[in-house]
C-alpha positions in Angstrom: 80.3 74.1 96.2 81.2 75.3 92.9 79.5 77.2 92.9 81.1 79.0 96.4 84.4 78.8 94.6 83.5 80.2 91.6 84.6 84.3 90.2 82.5 86.5 89.4 84.0 89.7 87.8 81.6 91.9 88.3 82.0 92.2 91.8 85.8 92.6 91.4 85.0 95.6 89.3 82.6 97.3 91.8 84.5 99.7 94.4 85.1 100.3 98.0 83.2 102.8 100.1 84.4 106.1 99.1 85.0 106.9 103.5 87.3 103.6 103.2 89.1 104.9 101.4 89.0 108.5 104.0 89.6 106.9 106.6 92.3 105.5 105.8 93.7 108.4 105.0 92.7 109.5 108.3 94.3 106.8 110.3 97.8 106.5 108.4 97.9 110.9 108.6 97.0 110.1 112.5 100.2 108.0 112.9 102.1 110.7 110.9 101.7 113.2 113.3 102.2 110.5 117.1 105.4 110.1 115.3 105.4 114.2 114.9 104.9 114.6 118.3 107.0 112.1 120.0 109.7 113.8 118.2 108.7 117.8 119.2 108.5 118.6 115.6 106.8 121.6 114.4 103.4 122.7 113.1 105.4 122.4 109.2 106.9 118.7 110.7 103.9 117.7 111.4 101.4 118.5 108.7 103.9 117.2 106.5 104.1 114.0 108.6 100.6 113.6 107.6 100.3 113.8 104.1 103.6 111.6 103.8 101.7 108.6 106.1 99.0 109.2 105.4 98.5 110.5 101.1 101.7 108.7 100.1 101.2 105.0 99.7 97.8 105.7 97.7 100.2 108.1 95.7 103.1 105.3 95.2 100.0 103.1 93.9 98.8 105.4 91.6 101.9 106.4 90.1 103.0 102.8 90.4 99.7 101.7 88.3 99.5 103.8 85.8 95.2 104.0 85.3 92.7 105.2 87.2 93.0 109.0 89.0 95.4 109.9 91.5 93.3 110.0 94.6 94.9 112.3 96.3 93.9 114.9 93.8 91.2 113.5 92.4 88.9 113.6 96.3 88.4 117.1 97.3 88.4 115.6 101.1 91.5 113.8 100.7 94.5 117.0 101.6 92.0 118.9 103.6 91.4 115.8 106.2 95.9 114.7 106.3 95.7 118.6 107.1 92.9 119.3 109.9 94.0 115.9 111.2 97.8 116.9 111.7 96.5 121.0 112.8 94.2 119.3 115.4 97.1 117.0 116.5 99.5 119.9 116.6 96.7 122.2 118.8 95.3 119.8 120.9 98.8 117.4 121.2 97.8 116.2 125.3 95.6 113.1 123.7 98.7 111.7 122.1 101.1 112.2 124.7 98.3 109.8 127.4 98.1 107.2 124.7 101.1 105.0 125.6 100.7 102.4 122.2 98.9 104.1 119.9 101.3 104.1 117.8 101.5 101.4 117.3 98.1 100.6 116.7 97.8 103.2 114.6 100.5 102.6 112.5 99.5 98.5 111.8 95.2 99.6 111.3 96.8 102.3 109.1 98.5 99.5 107.1 95.9 97.1 107.0 93.3 99.4 105.7 96.4 101.2 103.1 96.9 97.6 101.9 92.5 96.3 101.1 92.1 99.8 99.0 95.6 99.0 97.4 94.3 95.5 96.2 90.9 96.9 95.9 91.8 99.3 93.0 94.2 96.7 91.0 91.6 94.5 91.4 88.4 96.9 89.7 91.8 97.5 87.3 91.6 94.0 86.7 94.8 93.7 87.3 96.4 89.6 88.4 97.4 88.9 91.9 101.0 89.4 91.3 100.2 92.6 90.8 97.0 93.0 93.4 99.4 91.9 96.0 102.0 94.1 95.3 99.4 97.2 95.1 98.6 96.1 98.4 101.8 96.2 100.2 103.3 99.4 98.3 99.9 101.1 99.5 100.7 99.5 102.9 104.1 99.7 103.2 104.8 103.2 100.8 103.0 105.9 103.5 105.9 104.3 106.5 108.1 103.7 103.9 108.2 107.8 103.0 108.1 108.8 106.4 111.3 107.0 107.4 113.6 108.9 104.8 112.0 111.2 105.4 113.3 111.2 108.9 116.5 110.5 108.2 115.7 106.6 108.6 116.5 103.4 107.2 113.0 102.2 106.2 110.3 99.7 108.7 109.9 97.1 106.0 113.9 97.1 105.0 115.1 96.4 108.3 114.6 93.0 110.7 111.0 93.7 112.3 107.8 92.1 113.7 106.1 90.8 110.1 105.5 94.7 109.2 105.5 93.9 105.2 104.2 91.0 105.7 101.6 91.4 107.1 100.7 93.8 104.2 101.0 90.9 102.5 98.8 88.4 103.9 96.9 90.5 104.6 96.1 91.6 100.7 95.7 88.5 99.7 93.1 87.5 102.1 91.0 90.5 100.7 91.6 88.8 97.3 91.4 85.1 97.7 87.7 86.2 99.8 86.7 88.2 96.1 87.9 86.4 93.5 87.8 82.9 95.1 85.2 82.7 97.5 83.2 85.1 95.8 82.9 87.2 98.8 80.7 91.3 100.0 84.0 93.9 99.4 82.4 94.7 102.8 83.1 91.4 105.1 86.7 90.5 102.9 87.8 94.1 103.8 87.6 92.9 107.7 89.0 89.9 107.1 91.7 91.9 104.9 91.5 93.4 108.5 91.6 91.5 111.0 94.4 89.6 108.9 96.7 91.8 108.9 96.8 93.2 112.7 96.4 89.6 113.9 99.5 88.6 112.5 100.7 92.0 113.7 99.7 91.8 116.6 100.9 88.0 116.5 104.3 88.1 116.2 104.2 90.9 118.5 102.8 88.9 121.4 105.6 86.1 120.6 107.8 87.9 118.8 107.9 86.7 115.9 111.0 88.5 113.2 111.5 87.9 109.9 114.8 86.7 109.0 119.2 87.9 108.7 122.4 87.4 107.4 120.2 84.4 106.5 123.6 82.7 104.4 122.0 78.7 103.3 125.2 78.0 101.3 128.1 76.2 103.5 124.1 74.0 105.0 123.7 73.8 101.1 127.9 72.4 100.7 127.3 69.8 103.1 124.4 68.8 101.4 125.8 67.6 98.2 128.8 66.7 99.7 127.0 64.3 101.1 125.4 62.8 98.1 128.9 62.9 96.0 130.5 61.0 99.1 127.4 58.6 98.9 127.4 57.9 94.9 131.2 57.6 94.9 130.7 55.1 97.8 128.0 53.5 95.6 130.1 53.0 92.9 132.9 51.3 94.8 130.8 48.7 96.5 128.8 47.8 93.1 
């Protein structure tokens, strides 16, 4: 059992395969073009939202980390793949029109993949737990946040919703624990991250579990403090 929970730094230093990064870019870009189609944007809008959703989260991550290279500039396939996804969807939009719930699935699938690659890059560069989780969250929701800002909306992660950013946090935590705590291979750890992220999101939608808003614990804490004071005063009088 001790060997099962041992940490292997050399495993954490091994990056995920390149195709995982590219797959996250394509899925994220597809989510962007689904929004563009729903809003009847032109070709520039399709390409713009595809780039924001497919590469925005990774760009925020790389700027924050300031270690290693900027993925979207270093990879010869990232930008062309995002643009190609946008143009294909713009020229052949009927599959998007026929897929009713496609946007929701693409959105959470992109969050899962981006959380995976974001947390993994932080692991590769030896960042601590909190930083790895933050990079997973920012990579997971950064593209969607930029998309909402450019569309003139309040980003979804700042609104009461069905566990959007929380899903990225849970997936990142599962990946970190699997790799660093259980010494699991990155392939299985990545599948666990995706399963946790998507599963938690679908569970929150199924049972309408939402993040709390307009919370004020002041009155409740005040009443508890007053009860404690009253009980102490009564005990002193009795003594």
